[in-house]
C-alpha positions in Angstrom: -0.1 0.0 0.0 2.8 2.5 0.8 4.4 1.9 -2.5 1.2 2.9 -4.4 0.6 5.6 -2.0 4.3 6.7 -2.9 4.2 6.2 -6.8 0.5 8.3 -6.6 1.9 11.4 -4.8 5.1 11.2 -7.3 2.9 11.5 -10.5 1.1 14.1 -8.9 4.3 16.2 -7.6 7.0 15.3 -10.0 6.9 15.3 -13.7 9.9 15.4 -14.6 12.1 12.2 -14.8 15.9 12.0 -15.7 17.9 8.8 -16.0 20.9 7.7 -13.9 23.2 4.9 -15.4 25.0 3.4 -12.6 27.9 1.0 -12.6 29.7 -1.4 -14.7 26.5 -3.2 -15.4 25.1 0.3 -16.5 22.0 -0.4 -14.9 19.1 2.5 -15.8 17.3 4.1 -12.5 14.4 6.4 -13.4 14.4 9.5 -10.8 12.3 12.5 -10.3 14.6 15.6 -11.3 12.8 17.5 -8.8 13.9 15.5 -5.7 17.7 15.2 -7.0 17.9 19.1 -7.7 16.3 19.7 -4.5 19.2 17.5 -2.7 21.9 17.8 -4.5 23.9 20.6 -5.9 25.9 18.0 -7.9 22.7 17.1 -9.8 21.2 20.4 -9.9 24.2 22.0 -12.0 24.3 19.0 -14.1 20.4 19.0 -14.6 19.7 22.6 -14.8 23.0 23.9 -16.6 24.0 24.1 -20.1 25.7 21.0 -20.0 24.7 17.9 -22.2 23.2 15.8 -19.2 20.4 18.8 -19.0 19.4 18.4 -22.7 19.4 14.6 -22.9 18.3 14.2 -19.2 20.4 11.7 -18.6 23.9 11.2 -16.6 26.3 8.2 -16.5 28.0 7.5 -13.3 30.0 4.0 -14.4 32.4 4.5 -11.0 29.4 4.2 -8.4 28.5 0.8 -7.1 24.9 -0.2 -7.8 24.1 -1.0 -3.9 25.1 2.5 -3.0 22.5 4.0 -5.5 19.8 1.5 -4.4 20.1 2.8 -1.1 20.4 6.6 -1.9 17.4 6.0 -4.5 15.4 4.5 -1.3 16.3 7.5 0.9 15.5 9.8 -1.9 12.0 8.8 -1.9 11.4 7.9 1.9 14.0 9.5 4.0 14.8 6.2 5.6 18.1 4.4 5.9 17.3 0.3 5.4 17.9 -2.5 3.2 15.3 -4.3 1.1 14.2 -6.3 4.0 13.4 -3.0 6.1 16.5 -4.0 8.3 19.2 -1.5 9.1 22.0 -0.8 7.0 25.4 -2.4 7.8 28.4 -0.2 8.8 30.4 -0.5 5.4 27.0 0.5 3.7 26.7 3.6 5.9 30.3 4.6 5.2 29.7 4.1 1.3 26.7 6.3 1.7 28.2 9.1 3.3 30.7 9.1 0.8 28.4 9.3 -1.9 26.7 12.1 -0.2 29.9 13.7 -0.1 30.7 13.6 -3.6 27.7 14.5 -5.0 27.1 17.3 -2.6 23.9 15.9 -0.7 24.4 17.3 3.1 21.2 16.1 3.9 21.9 12.4 3.3 25.2 12.9 5.0 23.6 14.2 8.2 21.1 11.1 7.8 23.7 8.7 7.7 25.9 10.2 10.3 23.1 10.2 12.9 22.4 6.9 12.1 26.1 5.8 12.2 26.2 7.3 16.1 22.9 5.7 16.9 24.1 2.3 15.5 27.5 2.7 17.7 25.2 3.2 20.9 22.8 0.4 20.0 25.7 -2.0 19.4 27.8 -0.9 21.8 31.0 -0.5 19.7 31.9 -0.5 16.2 34.6 -2.3 13.6 37.8 -0.5 14.2 38.4 -1.3 10.0 35.8 1.2 9.5 38.3 3.9 10.2 40.4 3.0 7.3 37.7 2.8 5.1 36.5 6.2 6.1 39.9 7.9 5.5 40.1 6.2 2.2 36.9 7.8 0.8 37.1 11.2 2.4 39.5 14.6 2.4 41.3 15.6 5.6 39.2 17.4 7.8 35.9 15.2 7.1 33.3 15.1 9.6 33.0 11.3 9.1 36.9 11.3 9.7 36.4 13.4 12.9 33.3 10.9 13.9 35.5 7.8 13.4 38.3 9.3 15.6 36.1 10.5 18.6 34.6 7.0 18.6 38.0 5.2 18.6 39.1 8.1 21.3 36.3 7.7 23.5 34.3 4.6 23.0 37.1 2.0 22.0 38.8 -0.2 25.0 42.3 1.1 25.2 43.7 -2.3 27.0 41.9 -5.7 25.5 42.4 -7.6 22.4 39.1 -6.9 21.3 39.7 -4.1 18.9 41.4 -1.6 20.9 44.8 0.2 20.7 46.5 -3.3 21.0 45.4 -3.9 17.4 47.9 -1.1 16.0 50.4 -4.0 14.4 47.5 -4.5 12.0 47.6 -2.3 8.8 44.1 -2.8 8.3 43.3 -0.9 11.3 45.7 2.1 10.9 47.5 4.6 8.9 50.1 7.1 10.2 47.5 9.9 9.2 44.8 8.4 11.3 47.5 7.6 14.2 48.3 11.2 14.1 44.7 12.5 14.4 44.2 9.9 17.3 46.9 11.2 19.1 45.8 14.7 18.5 42.4 13.7 20.1 43.5 12.1 22.7 46.1 14.7 24.0 43.0 17.2 23.8 41.1 14.8 25.9 44.0 14.7 28.5 44.6 18.5 28.5 40.6 19.2 28.9 40.3 16.2 31.5 38.2 14.4 29.8 37.7 10.5 31.0 38.0 7.7 28.8 34.8 6.4 27.9 33.0 9.8 28.3 33.0 11.7 25.2 32.9 15.6 25.3 29.5 17.2 25.2 28.9 18.1 21.5 25.6 19.4 20.0 24.0 17.4 17.0 25.8 19.6 14.7 29.1 18.8 15.4 29.4 16.0 12.9 26.9 17.3 10.3 27.5 19.0 7.3 26.0 22.6 6.7 26.8 26.0 4.7 27.8 28.9 6.5 25.4 30.0 9.3 23.5 27.0 9.1 22.4 24.8 12.0 20.2 22.0 12.7 
């Protein structure tokens, strides 16, 4: 019933479909332009500008994974982050989706993903440390995603056991010198501000969000 309702609403409010061709398999997604240009500066420039994409109403993104775009497509119409069976997304799906939002300038998606990442960490009382490496590979210096991963590592990870804490540093799948340097800076800041381990500093909801100048949640 919800799918029927959604299609009815879309047919009434959105009347300008465009085609996005995704991945090596070149799967075509028909998406309403009105939604794309509302959420994404990238797609707004592509479909409202003087580029060939605006004329052909089609854009090809062969280096984007189909699964990532599947999740974006679902979020675009429902504002929900969930798999096809309505289960919460796995950690690596969330990281990939945040990076997609970063590349294609969809800040609301990034913020929704960030909220889910932090909620998931609290719900599961931990997170895979290998995600930090993945986050760093997909983002630039100063990224909110990097800050979040370092914050979780610094304040939420056990430092003296063999369950994924700092004693795993010998495994290069967990860290690089860049990650280690950022972690040391965060831990030193915690020490200087007398923040006890296991208790993150008080930070408002916007701390790890993506916003324009003078924008807030």
